[in-house]
Each structure stands twice: as C-alpha cells, then as structure tokens.
N, C-alpha and C positions, 0 to 999 in steps of 0.2 A: 504494500499500500503506500503511495506516494502522496503526502497531504500537502505537500509545498505549494501547489497552485492556490489553495485556499488561504494560506497564511500571510503572504507578503502584504503589508499595510504601510501607508505613508503617514508620518506625522509632521505637519509643517513641511520645511523643505528637505528634510532628511528621510531617506528610505529605510524603514525599519521592517524586519521580517523574521519569522521562525520557519526554520527548515530541518528536515532529517540531518544529523550529522553525517560527515563523509570522513573517510579514514584520514585524509589530510588536515582534519580539523583537530586531531588528537592532541596536538603540542598546544594549540589555542585553548582547548578545553582544559588541559592540564594547568596552563598558566593562569586561566580565570579562577580555577579551583585554589591554587596556591595563594594567589594574591587575595582572595576572598578569606580564606581561612587565617592568613596572616594579618589582615587588618580588621575586617568585620567580626572575625570568630576568635581573635587571639586571647580574649578573656574568657571564653567559653570552652575551648579545647584544651586537654591537657597538654603540657609542655612537650611530652613525649611523642605525641602525634605530629607536631610541628617540627620537632628536632629531627625525626626519622624520615622527613619528606625527602623523596628521590624523584626529581624531575623526569628523569628518563624511565624510570619505573612507571611513573604516573601516566606518562604518555603511552607507553606499551599498552598498560591495562585500559585506557580509553580506546585505543585503536582496536584492541580485542573486542571490547564491548560493541563497537560499531560494526566490524568486519563479521565477527561470529557471536551474535546474542545468543545466550543460553536457550531461549525459546523464541517463537515467533511474536509472542506478547511482549518481549523486552524491546527497549529502543532508547535512543539518544537523540535528542533535539539540540539545536543551537539557535540562539538569538543573535541577529546581527543589526549592527548599526552602519548602514552601507554595506561595506564588504568585510568589516571588522566583527569577530566573534566576541561578544560581550557578555553572554551568560549561556547556560545550558540546563537542560533537565535531563535525567535518566529515569526510566520507569520499568515496571514489569510486573507480573502476577504476584500478588502478595502470599506469603505463607503464613498459615495458621499458627497462633501461639499455642503454648501448652494449654490444653483444657478449652480452647476457644473453638466455638462452633461456626460453621459457614454464615456469613451474613445472609439476612432474609432478602436483601435488596439485589442479591446475586453476587457473582465473582467481584473480587476486589483487586484493583490495580494499585501498587504501591509507588509513590514518588520517591525513589531512593536518593535523588539529589535535586536540587533547584537552587542555582546560584547565579547571581548577577555582579560582576565586578563592580566595587563600590562607586568608583568614578562615573559609572554609567547608571547608577541608580535613580529612582524617581523619574524614569522616562518610560514607563510602561512594559519594560522588557520582562520582568517576572510575571506580570498579568498576562502577557501574550504567551508566554511558555506554559503557563498553568492552563490557559484556556486550550492551548493545542493538545496538551496531554489529556485533558478532559475529553475532548473530541475523539481522539485516537482510542482511548480507553472505552468510550461508549460504543464506537463503532465495532469493537471486538465483543461487545456483549456485557462489559462490566456495568456493574450497577453502583459501584462505590469506590471512592479513592481514599488513600491513607498515607500519612507521612509521619515519620519520627523526627521529633525535634529535641535539642538538648532542653532540659527543663528551664534553665535560665535564658533562653534565646527569646526574648521579649518582642524583638523586632520581627522575626520571622512568625511568631505566634500572632502578632497583630496583623500582619499581612494575611494569614490564612483566615483569621477571624473575620476581616473585612471581606473576604472572599465567600463567606458563608459556611466555613469549617467551624468544627468544635472538637474539643477534646473528647475521646471515646472511652476514658477511663483506664486505658491500658498505659503501663509503664514498664521500662527495663533498665538494667544497669550493666553498661558495656566495661569490659576489662581492657583497659588501654594500656597496662603496664606501668601506669602512674597513678593518678587520682582517678577512681572510677567515674566514668561519666553516665550520669542518669538521664535517660530520654523518656518523653511522653509522646503518646500517639494522638494525632489529629485525624479527623475523617469528614468526609462530605458524601451525600448521596448524589449521584450523578442526575442532572436534570433539576437540581433543587437551587440552582444560582451558584455554581463553584468556580466563578472567575470574577476577578475585581475589574473595575473599570480601567481603561487604559489612562495612563498617567500616574498610576500607583507605584508599585514596586518596579 
C-alpha cells in the first residue's frame, strides 16, 4: 500500500508532507531520533540510553525496519519540510500484555515511535504523522491505536490528549541498565477523532 499521494499538503509557501520511509532515509531518521533524545528527552531518558547511542547501529536498525519489516502491518513514515526529513513515526501490530484481553474495538496498532526534531516543532508535523498512522491502521482493519510514553513526558502526553487520546491504565517499567524507566500507555479508538489539527506538534 502506498499512501503517499494522499499525504502531501502545503502550509503557506513551504511544502510539507508525510510519506513512507525509503532505505536512504535511514540516516536522517537516526539523526532525528538522536537529536530529539538529546534535547527534548535528555531529562526523561536514563543516561545509559544516551551514553550507549551509536549512530551507525541506529541507522542500520532503521534501514532494516524499512526494507524488511517484521510483518505487513509494520511500517515507518517520515515527515518532510520540502525535501528535509524532520520527523518520523514507526508502527506495527500491538502485542497483548500479560493477562490482557483483545480489545473490543478490534485489532490494535501500536505507535512505537513518533518524533519530530525540536527545531521543526509546532509546525504540524507530529499531527500529520499521527493522522497518517491512523489512516493506515484503519485501512488494515485496526480499531484502536496505542502508544507507550515515559510517565514524566508531559509534552507528548499533552499532544496525545489534544488528539483525543487517554491513558488506558496500563504501565510498565523498562530495565535500561541504569535508572528504571517507567512508562504509561495511551490509546484511542479509531474514528473517534485521533488526530490533532495542523499547527500543533
């Protein structure tokens, strides 16, 4: 499925768009991830996560995600400002937690990552990425989206809340090799208004 024809949009004089990632986007995706983690997330992520960052390994991981996704339901999208990659989103079928029952709304797609480089924030890129993931998930029959956020990530939580998302009561603690990272899960039912207006994140 190639969603790109439906996604390009213009804002003012600058062309902005969302499209499926290509193999040669891998370095740019890794760059956006590192810059965002080291600036917007530096107080949220354990130091060990940032200290162990390897750009070459990250680029290889993202290239593999684009070229050989684990399932047809996995994908990576990039947000562009003209021809510059300024953000990305990765998604795929969600795994049930221990003791969790399937959602009554149908299959769930998990947003594994949604990041916009801070200097390109507040230009609608995050909103367009989220809307694109929502459209693609709905087209595959998913009835729900979910995303894990660090518990103290108030900025991303506010973004999801403005998009009509809510906490669903699930939490988990990740062993990062340093200070444990506690995450909470957010969700939305597709078709319930799961994308914010352009001009937000």
